[in-house]
C-alpha positions in Angstrom: -14.4 -18.5 27.5 -16.0 -21.9 27.5 -17.5 -21.1 24.0 -14.0 -20.4 22.6 -12.6 -23.5 24.2 -15.3 -25.6 22.6 -14.8 -23.9 19.2 -11.0 -24.5 19.1 -11.4 -28.0 20.4 -13.9 -28.7 17.7 -11.8 -27.1 15.0 -8.8 -29.2 16.1 -10.9 -32.3 15.7 -12.0 -31.3 12.2 -8.5 -30.5 11.1 -7.3 -33.9 12.1 -10.1 -35.6 10.1 -9.7 -33.4 7.0 -5.9 -34.1 6.5 -6.7 -37.0 4.2 -5.4 -38.1 0.8 -7.4 -35.4 -1.0 -5.9 -32.8 1.3 -2.4 -33.9 0.2 -3.5 -33.7 -3.4 -4.5 -30.0 -2.8 -1.1 -29.3 -1.3 0.6 -30.9 -4.3 -1.4 -28.9 -6.7 -0.9 -25.6 -4.8 2.9 -26.1 -4.5 3.1 -27.4 -8.1 1.2 -26.5 -11.3 -1.9 -24.9 -9.6 -4.0 -26.2 -12.5 -6.5 -28.4 -10.6 -5.5 -31.4 -12.7 -6.1 -34.6 -10.8 -8.5 -33.0 -8.3 -11.6 -33.7 -10.6 -13.2 -30.4 -9.5 -14.8 -29.7 -12.9 -16.3 -33.2 -13.4 -18.1 -33.5 -10.1 -19.9 -30.9 -7.9 -17.5 -29.3 -5.4 -18.4 -30.2 -1.8 -18.1 -28.0 1.2 -15.5 -30.3 2.5 -13.1 -29.1 -0.2 -13.4 -25.5 0.9 -12.8 -26.4 4.5 -9.6 -28.2 3.5 -8.5 -25.2 1.5 -9.0 -23.0 4.6 -7.0 -25.6 6.6 -4.2 -25.5 4.0 -4.1 -21.7 4.3 -3.8 -21.9 8.0 -1.2 -24.6 8.1 1.1 -22.8 5.6 0.5 -19.1 6.8 -0.7 -18.1 3.3 -2.2 -14.7 2.4 -5.7 -14.6 1.1 -4.5 -13.1 -2.2 -2.4 -16.2 -2.9 -5.2 -18.6 -2.1 -7.9 -16.7 -4.0 -5.7 -16.5 -7.2 -5.2 -20.3 -6.9 -9.0 -20.9 -6.5 -9.8 -18.8 -9.5 -7.4 -21.0 -11.5 -8.8 -24.3 -10.4 -12.4 -23.1 -10.5 -12.4 -21.2 -13.9 -16.2 -21.4 -14.1 -16.6 -19.7 -10.8 -13.7 -17.3 -10.7 -15.9 -14.5 -9.5 -17.3 -16.4 -6.5 -16.9 -15.0 -3.0 -14.4 -17.7 -2.1 -13.1 -16.1 1.1 -16.6 -15.6 2.6 -17.6 -19.1 1.5 -14.6 -20.6 3.3 -15.0 -18.5 6.5 -18.7 -19.1 6.5 -18.2 -22.8 5.9 -15.7 -23.2 8.8 -18.1 -21.3 11.2 -21.0 -23.5 10.1 -19.0 -26.7 10.5 -18.0 -25.7 14.1 -21.6 -24.9 15.0 -23.1 -28.3 14.0 -23.2 -31.7 15.7 -21.4 -34.7 14.4 -24.1 -36.0 12.0 -25.2 -32.6 10.8 -21.6 -31.6 10.2 -21.0 -34.7 8.1 -24.1 -33.9 6.0 -23.0 -30.3 5.5 -19.4 -31.3 4.5 -20.8 -33.6 1.9 -23.3 -31.1 0.4 -22.5 -29.0 -2.7 -20.9 -25.5 -2.5 -23.2 -22.7 -3.6 -21.0 -20.7 -5.9 -23.9 -18.3 -6.6 -23.7 -17.0 -3.1 -23.8 -13.2 -3.0 -23.8 -12.6 0.7 -25.7 -13.6 3.9 -28.5 -11.0 3.5 -29.2 -11.9 -0.1 -29.0 -15.6 0.8 -31.6 -15.1 3.5 -34.2 -14.1 0.9 -33.0 -16.5 -1.9 -31.3 -13.9 -4.1 -28.4 -15.3 -5.9 -25.8 -14.3 -8.6 -28.0 -15.0 -11.6 -30.9 -12.8 -10.1 -28.6 -9.8 -10.0 -26.7 -10.3 -13.3 -29.9 -10.9 -15.3 -31.7 -8.1 -13.4 -34.6 -10.3 -12.4 -37.5 -8.9 -10.5 -37.3 -10.1 -6.9 -39.2 -7.2 -5.2 -41.8 -9.5 -3.6 -39.1 -11.1 -1.5 -36.8 -8.1 -1.1 -39.4 -5.7 0.3 -39.6 -7.9 3.4 -36.0 -7.0 4.2 -34.8 -3.7 5.6 -32.1 -1.9 3.6 -29.1 -1.7 6.0 -25.5 -0.7 5.6 -24.6 -4.4 5.5 -26.8 -5.0 2.5 -25.3 -2.0 0.6 -21.8 -3.3 1.3 -22.8 -6.8 0.2 -24.1 -5.5 -3.1 -21.1 -3.2 -3.6 -18.7 -6.1 -3.0 -20.6 -8.2 -5.5 -20.2 -5.4 -8.1 -16.4 -5.3 -7.5 -16.0 -9.1 -7.8 -18.1 -9.2 -11.1 -16.5 -6.0 -12.4 -19.8 -4.4 -13.2 -20.7 -0.7 -13.5 -21.5 0.7 -10.0 -24.7 2.2 -11.4 -26.4 -1.2 -11.5 -26.9 -1.0 -7.7 -29.7 1.4 -8.3 -31.8 -1.1 -10.3 -31.2 -3.8 -7.6 -32.2 -1.4 -4.7 -35.5 -0.5 -6.4 -36.5 -4.1 -5.6 -36.1 -3.4 -1.9 -37.9 0.0 -1.9 -40.2 1.0 -4.8 -40.1 4.7 -3.7 -36.4 4.9 -4.4 -35.6 6.4 -7.8 -39.4 6.4 -8.6 -38.8 8.7 -11.5 -36.9 6.0 -13.3 -33.8 8.2 -13.8 -31.2 5.7 -12.8 -28.3 8.0 -13.5 -29.6 10.6 -11.1 -30.4 8.0 -8.5 -26.8 6.8 -8.6 -25.5 10.4 -8.4 -27.5 10.9 -5.2 -26.0 7.6 -3.7 -22.4 8.0 -4.8 -21.0 10.1 -2.0 -22.9 8.1 0.7 -21.5 4.9 -0.7 -18.0 6.3 -0.6 -18.3 7.3 3.1 -19.9 3.9 3.9 -16.8 2.1 2.5 -14.4 4.4 4.3 -16.0 3.6 7.6 -16.3 -0.1 7.1 -12.6 -0.3 5.9 -11.4 0.6 9.4 -12.8 -2.7 10.7 -11.4 -5.0 8.0 -8.5 -6.5 10.1 -8.9 -10.0 11.5 -8.8 -8.8 15.1 -11.7 -6.3 14.6 -13.9 -8.2 12.1 -16.4 -9.1 14.9 -16.2 -5.8 16.6 -19.5 -4.9 18.3 -19.5 -1.4 16.9 -19.1 -2.7 13.4 -21.9 -5.2 13.9 -24.2 -2.4 15.0 -23.1 -0.3 12.1 -23.8 -3.1 9.5 -27.3 -3.6 11.0 -28.1 0.2 11.0 -30.7 1.3 8.3 -29.5 2.9 5.1 -32.1 5.5 4.0 -32.7 5.2 0.3 -35.2 8.1 0.3 -33.9 11.2 1.9 -36.5 14.0 2.2 -33.9 16.7 3.1 -31.4 15.8 0.6 -31.8 18.9 -1.6 -31.7 21.2 1.4 -28.5 19.7 2.7 -26.9 19.9 -0.7 -27.6 23.6 -0.9 -26.0 24.1 2.5 -22.9 22.2 1.3 -22.7 24.4 -1.8 -22.9 27.6 0.3 -20.3 26.6 2.9 -17.7 24.8 0.8 -17.1 25.8 -2.7 -14.1 23.5 -3.0 -16.4 20.5 -2.4 -18.6 21.5 -5.3 -15.6 21.8 -7.6 -14.3 18.3 -6.6 -17.8 16.7 -7.1 -17.8 18.3 -10.5 -14.4 16.8 -11.4 -15.6 13.3 -10.3 -18.4 13.3 -12.8 -16.1 13.3 -15.8 -14.3 10.2 -14.5 -17.5 8.2 -13.8 -16.6 5.3 -16.1 -12.8 5.5 -16.2 -10.2 3.2 -14.6 -7.2 5.0 -13.1 -4.1 2.9 -12.3 -1.4 5.0 -10.5 0.2 7.2 -13.1 -1.3 5.3 -16.1 -3.7 7.0 -18.4 -7.4 6.7 -17.8 -8.2 4.8 -21.0 -9.0 1.3 -19.9 -12.7 0.8 -20.4 -14.5 -2.6 -20.5 -18.0 -3.5 -21.6 -20.4 -6.0 -20.1 -23.9 -6.9 -21.3 -26.5 -6.8 -18.6 -30.2 -7.4 -19.7 -29.5 -6.5 -23.3 -28.0 -3.2 -22.4 -24.4 -2.1 -22.9 -23.1 -0.9 -19.5 -19.6 0.8 -19.4 -17.8 -0.7 -16.4 -14.5 -0.3 -14.6 -12.4 -3.0 -13.0 -12.6 -1.3 -9.6 -15.5 0.7 -8.4 -13.3 2.9 -6.2 -11.0 3.9 -9.1 -13.9 5.5 -11.0 -14.0 8.4 -8.4 -10.4 9.6 -8.2 -10.0 11.6 -5.0 -8.7 15.2 -5.2 -5.4 14.2 -3.5 -4.4 11.8 -6.3 -1.7 13.3 -8.4 -1.3 12.0 -11.9 2.3 12.6 -12.8 4.1 11.0 -15.7 6.9 8.6 -14.7 9.7 11.0 -15.7 8.1 14.2 -14.4 10.3 15.8 -11.7 8.1 16.8 -8.8 8.7 20.2 -7.2 10.6 20.1 -3.9 8.8 21.0 -0.8 10.0 22.6 2.4 9.8 19.2 4.1 12.1 17.8 1.4 14.6 20.5 2.0 14.4 20.3 5.8 14.9 16.6 5.8 18.0 16.9 3.6 19.4 19.7 5.8 19.0 17.5 8.9 20.8 14.7 7.2 23.7 16.9 6.0 24.0 18.8 9.3 24.2 15.6 11.3 27.2 14.5 9.3 28.9 17.9 9.9 28.1 17.9 13.7 29.0 14.2 14.1 25.5 13.1 14.8 22.1 14.6 15.7 23.5 16.7 18.6 21.8 19.6 20.3 23.8 22.0 18.2 22.8 20.2 15.0 19.1 20.3 16.0 19.2 24.0 16.8 21.0 24.8 13.5 18.5 22.8 11.5 15.6 24.6 13.2 17.1 28.0 12.7 17.7 27.2 9.0 14.1 26.0 8.7 12.8 29.2 10.3 14.7 31.3 7.7 13.4 29.1 4.9 9.8 29.3 6.1 10.1 33.1 6.3 11.2 33.0 2.6 8.2 30.8 1.8 5.9 33.3 3.5 7.1 36.1 1.2 6.7 34.0 -1.9 3.4 32.3 -0.9 1.0 34.4 1.3 -0.9 31.2 2.1 2.0 30.0 4.3 1.9 33.2 6.3 -1.8 33.0 6.7 -1.4 29.4 7.8 0.9 30.4 10.6 -1.3 33.2 11.7 -4.4 31.1 11.9 -2.7 28.4 13.9 -1.4 31.1 16.3 -4.9 32.6 16.6 -6.4 29.5 18.1 -3.6 28.8 20.6 -5.8 29.8 23.5 -8.4 27.2 22.6 -6.2 24.4 21.2 -2.6 23.5 21.6 -1.3 23.0 18.1 2.3 22.6 16.8 3.4 25.8 14.9 4.2 24.9 11.3 7.9 25.3 11.7 8.0 23.0 14.7 5.8 20.5 12.9 8.1 20.4 9.8 11.2 20.1 12.0 9.8 17.2 14.1 8.7 15.4 10.9 12.0 16.0 9.2 13.9 14.4 12.1 11.4 11.6 12.2 12.0 10.8 8.5 15.7 10.9 8.7 15.8 8.6 11.7 13.3 6.2 10.0 15.8 5.9 7.1 18.8 5.5 9.4 17.1 3.0 11.7 15.8 0.9 8.8 19.2 0.9 7.2 20.9 -0.2 10.4 18.2 -2.9 10.8 18.8 -4.2 7.3 22.6 -4.3 7.9 22.1 -6.3 11.1 19.7 -8.6 9.3 22.2 -9.2 6.5 24.9 -10.0 9.0 22.7 -12.5 10.7 21.9 -14.2 7.3 25.6 -14.3 6.4 26.5 -15.8 9.8 23.9 -18.5 9.5 24.6 -19.4 5.8 28.4 -18.7 5.8 28.0 -16.9 2.4 28.3 -13.2 1.5 25.5 -11.5 -0.4 25.2 -10.6 -4.0 28.3 -9.6 -5.8 30.4 -10.0 -2.6 30.0 -13.7 -3.0 31.7 -13.8 -6.4 35.5 -14.2 -6.8 35.7 -11.3 -9.3 34.7 -8.8 -6.6 36.8 -10.0 -3.8 39.1 -6.9 -4.1 36.2 -4.5 -4.1 35.7 -2.4 -1.0 32.2 -1.6 0.2 31.1 1.6 1.7 29.4 1.6 5.1 26.0 0.6 3.8 24.0 -2.6 3.4 24.2 -4.7 0.3 20.5 -3.9 -0.2 21.1 -0.1 -0.1 24.1 -0.5 -2.5 21.9 -2.4 -5.0 19.2 0.3 -4.9 21.7 3.2 -5.3 23.5 1.6 -8.2 20.3 0.9 -10.0 19.3 4.5 -9.5 22.6 5.7 -11.2 22.2 3.3 -14.1 18.5 3.3 -14.9 17.1 6.3 -13.0 19.8 9.0 -13.1 18.9 12.6 -12.3 21.8 13.9 -14.3 23.1 12.8 -17.7 26.8 13.0 -16.8 27.1 9.3 -16.3 26.4 6.6 -18.9 22.8 5.6 -18.2 20.4 3.1 -19.8 17.1 4.8 -19.1 15.8 4.5 -22.7 16.9 0.9 -22.9 15.0 0.1 -19.7 11.8 1.8 -20.9 11.9 0.0 -24.2 12.6 -3.3 -22.4 9.6 -2.9 -20.1 7.3 -2.0 -23.1 8.5 -5.2 -24.8 7.6 -7.1 -21.7 4.2 -5.3 -21.5 4.9 -4.0 -18.0 5.4 -0.2 -18.3 8.3 1.1 -16.2 7.4 2.3 -12.7 11.0 3.2 -11.7 10.9 6.9 -10.9 13.7 9.2 -11.9 16.1 9.6 -9.1 16.1 13.0 -7.4 18.9 13.7 -4.9 16.8 15.9 -2.7 13.6 13.8 -2.2 13.5 11.6 0.9 10.8 9.4 -0.5 12.8 8.6 -3.7 14.9 5.8 -2.1 11.8 3.9 -1.0 10.0 4.5 -4.3 12.8 3.0 -6.2 12.8 -0.1 -3.9 9.1 -0.5 -4.7 9.7 -0.1 -8.4 12.4 -2.7 -8.3 10.2 -5.3 -6.7 7.3 -4.4 -9.0 9.7 -5.3 -11.9 11.2 -8.3 -10.2 10.5 -10.4 -13.3 12.3 -7.9 -15.6 15.2 -6.4 -13.7 17.6 -9.5 -13.7 16.8 -10.2 -17.3 17.5 -6.6 -18.3 21.0 -6.5 -16.7 21.9 -9.9 -18.2 21.0 -8.5 -21.6 23.1 -5.4 -21.0 26.1 -7.4 -20.0 25.9 -9.4 -23.2 25.6 -6.2 -25.3 28.0 -3.8 -23.7 31.7 -3.9 -24.7 32.9 -1.2 -22.2 34.9 -3.2 -19.7 34.6 -0.6 -16.9 30.8 -0.3 -17.3 30.6 -4.0 -17.6 32.0 -4.4 -14.1 29.3 -2.2 -12.8 26.6 -4.0 -14.7 27.9 -7.4 -13.4 27.8 -6.0 -9.9 24.2 -5.0 -10.1 23.3 -8.2 -11.9 24.8 -10.3 -9.1 22.8 -8.3 -6.5 19.6 -8.6 -8.6 20.0 -12.4 -8.7 20.5 -12.7 -5.0 17.2 -13.9 -3.4 18.2 -12.5 0.1 18.9 -9.0 -1.3 15.7 -9.1 -3.3 13.7 -10.1 -0.2 15.1 -7.2 1.8 14.4 -4.8 -1.0 10.9 -6.2 -0.8 10.8 -5.2 2.9 11.6 -1.6 1.9 9.0 -1.7 -0.9 6.3 -2.8 1.6 7.3 -0.1 4.0 6.9 2.4 1.1 3.5 1.0 0.1 2.1 0.7 3.6 3.7 3.5 5.6 5.9 6.1 4.0 4.1 6.4 0.6 0.7 7.0 2.4 2.5 9.4 4.8 3.8 11.5 1.9 0.4 11.3 0.2 -1.2 12.6 3.4 1.3 15.4 3.6 0.3 16.5 0.0 -3.4 16.1 0.5 -6.2 18.5 1.3 -6.6 17.0 4.8 -6.9 19.4 7.7 -3.6 20.1 9.5 -5.4 19.9 12.9 -6.3 16.3 12.3 -2.7 15.0 12.2 -2.9 13.5 15.8 -5.9 11.5 14.7 -4.1 10.0 11.7 -0.9 9.4 13.6 -2.8 7.5 16.3 -4.3 5.4 13.5 -0.8 4.6 12.2 0.5 3.8 15.6 -2.4 1.4 16.2 -1.5 -0.3 12.9 2.0 -0.7 14.2 0.7 -2.7 17.1 -1.5 -4.9 14.8 1.3 -5.4 12.3 3.9 -6.3 14.9 1.6 -9.1 16.0 0.3 -10.3 12.6 2.9 -9.2 10.0 1.2 -11.3 7.3 -1.3 -8.5 6.9 1.5 -6.4 5.5 1.9 -8.8 2.6 -1.6 -8.2 1.3 -2.7 -5.0 -0.5 -5.4 -2.8 0.9 -8.6 -3.0 -1.2 -10.2 0.4 -0.5 -8.2 2.7 1.7 -4.7 2.9 3.1 -3.6 3.5 6.7 -4.5 7.2 6.5 -7.9 6.5 4.9 -6.7 7.7 1.5 -6.9 6.0 -1.9 -4.2 3.3 -1.8 -2.2 4.9 -4.7 1.1 3.2 -4.0 -0.4 -0.2 -3.8 -2.1 0.3 -7.2 1.1 1.8 -8.8 3.4 -1.0 -7.4 1.0 -3.9 -7.5 3.9 -6.2 -8.5 5.2 -5.9 -4.9 2.3 -7.9 -3.6 2.5 -10.4 -6.4 6.1 -11.0 -5.3 5.0 -11.4 -1.7 2.0 -13.5 -2.6 3.9 -16.1 -4.6 5.0 -19.4 -3.1 8.2 -17.7 -2.1 11.0 -19.5 -0.5 12.0 -16.4 1.5 8.5 -15.5 2.6 9.3 -16.3 6.2 12.4 -14.1 6.0 10.4 -11.2 4.6 7.9 -11.5 7.4 10.5 -11.7 10.1 12.4 -8.7 8.8 9.2 -6.7 8.4 8.1 -7.6 11.9 11.3 -6.1 13.4 11.2 -3.2 11.0 7.7 -2.2 12.2 9.0 -2.2 15.8 11.9 0.0 14.7 9.7 2.5 13.0 7.3 2.5 16.0 10.2 3.4 18.3 11.3 6.3 16.0 7.6 7.5 16.0 7.5 7.5 19.8 10.8 9.4 19.9 10.0 12.2 17.5 6.2 12.4 17.3 5.2 11.6 20.8 3.7 15.1 21.3 1.0 14.1 18.8 0.2 10.8 20.4 -2.4 10.5 23.3 -1.1 12.4 26.3 1.2 14.6 24.2 1.0 18.4 24.2 -0.3 18.5 20.6 -2.7 15.5 20.8 -5.9 17.5 21.5 -8.8 17.1 19.1 -10.2 20.4 17.8 -13.7 21.4 18.6 -16.1 21.9 15.6 -15.7 25.7 15.9 -12.0 25.6 15.9 -12.1 23.1 13.1 -14.1 25.5 11.0 -11.6 28.3 11.6 -8.7 26.0 10.5 -10.5 24.6 7.4 -8.2 26.3 5.0 -5.1 25.1 6.9 -4.4 21.9 5.0 -1.2 19.8 4.7 -1.0 20.8 1.0 -0.3 24.4 2.0 2.8 23.4 4.0 3.9 21.2 1.0 3.8 24.1 -1.5 6.7 23.9 -3.9 9.9 25.5 -2.6 10.7 28.7 -4.7 14.5 28.0 -5.1 15.9 24.8 -6.6 18.1 23.2 -3.9 20.7 21.1 -5.8 23.2 18.8 -4.3 25.7 16.6 -6.1 25.5 13.5 -4.0 22.6 11.1 -3.5 20.3 11.9 -0.6 20.7 9.8 2.5 23.6 8.0 0.9 27.1 7.8 2.5 29.8 9.5 0.5 33.5 8.5 0.8 35.8 11.0 2.4 39.2 11.0 4.0 38.0 9.4 7.1 36.3 6.5 5.4 37.3 3.0 6.7 38.6 0.6 4.1 39.7 -3.0 4.3 43.1 -2.9 6.0 44.5 -5.8 3.9 43.9 -3.9 0.7 45.6 -0.8 2.1 48.7 -2.9 3.0 48.9 -4.4 -0.5 48.1 -1.2 -2.3 48.8 2.0 -0.3 47.6 4.3 -3.0 44.2 2.7 -3.2 42.5 5.9 -2.1 43.8 7.7 -5.1 42.5 5.2 -7.6 39.6 6.0 -9.8 36.2 5.7 -8.1 33.2 4.3 -10.0 30.9 7.4 -9.9 28.4 7.3 -7.1 28.4 3.5 -6.8 29.8 3.0 -3.3 32.6 0.7 -4.6 36.3 1.2 -5.4 38.5 -0.7 -7.8 41.6 -2.1 -6.1 
């Protein structure tokens, strides 16, 4: 405790001293051109004092690391691959550990931009040694190869955008017995799977609260065996016991040098010259090995509906019939699901086998039957949507009360006689864009082709998915797509209004354009987009993956622990995951909708609003999780971890089996999870007094608005 008191007292003193004239220049450049002009950073060597002040600027203004790092790359163009974050964090720690005179000397010393990492730094290995493939074996062999060293070199490869295979040449300096045959390709092949597992484990401890975790420190200092005597024997055992693993490994080989970005094609290949050799390299090491659960679907491809899709829709529809999620509603939805599951068992024998295997281990392990699992998750998803929508509506009311202005199109005189449905302005905007740009049917005038062409012209291919009325995840996917295209969407609708001569359609376009230009609505759409990228998208990805069904409690506990972290430090939600998402899967949504984090990472005037809304939203989702999935959390009846024997018996029971495509197309005319007007809808009383036949007037199709 005394150590922490001294640290914070010392840091407070340093902060006071560093807020000088140059610190104010840094703030002016960051909030202004972000060009570095006037800072004289290129004419004189950069001092450690500058990085300490940048760390102070980040802390004072609650900035994400992505924003700061992008700025640093701009003002230090010669060093744009430097490990800025580690240099800043290391510099602050060093400053706090020194006395007054030593601290002054350190702050006035030059920054070492060739810094690779602390282990390489301890033996004098810098950036040029690795890039030029110099021989440093004499120094390196005195250092033990640990997990920390491997991660240090892997992170350097990612920053410099090198081919992952170069790590083999570097490691030969540390252990001459490694890859003694000289076959670098084979050496990397033997390392590849181990490197992947190493990154998976280390990624769990990347949050600020766990960075100095003792378990992680021990893990980083543990030896990493480069020469494995039993490697061949173990591989034969793997081939015998798991044919699927061999198939996946075979698929990985063909993608060794390819870059995969969401649903984009795998054609982006860059070349870098290292020691007079041409090395094919990807922009991200982890993207070269695309996991088996990544689905590469074209933007306009309609995904098959799953039983979870159908069940979620049924729960939503039945709750409207029964006047809420009553006991009768729940029983009816469960009975309907049981019948549908029986149908699936006839069409897909794997579903029947799944049920039988889960039942066969009931004496050893308490597991949720597949029907109960799907039913609980369906209620969970519907309540997540309803609770988030209610939260957004309440948040919008608070904003309107504080500002005195309505949101989006409601603030314009032209729309004063329009009557809104019982939904938030944010939801209205998303649904209307779905109907105009992403229609499932062609019975309404849509501008899909115009939008795709517009995005191609702007060199940002469309990521707005085609709307499907039966898919729960679609609503949040569209929100993510809208924020990903935040630079294009408002311009697109402005152009359409100028071109379109149809007055009726023009009213709709003007409505959407007004919502698209409202910064509050856009910020709340951003909240939904982040929920998709961080929670619901990964959840759906888990459900479609080859992950074992029996491990669901483990993954749900990980998600719940994230809820606790995010509710305390919501700024982490505004930064993309580098390696793995909350369920330890490839962060597919964050790659596909990278523009979401560009939007969050900018010097955004509503950044505090986004964070505040997100913080409350996380608590809302956590409460819904406790309500519907408490049986899978610690202490619940289905929270038990399976033994190795039981796990082997259930190896074929994966989530992907439950998510098999539903055999019958389940069509509905109205948008999923969207309120539809009926005879009991509540309208503005003043409009009804003036125009008693307003209910009979023509409705703009599926827009949630009525002309008065």
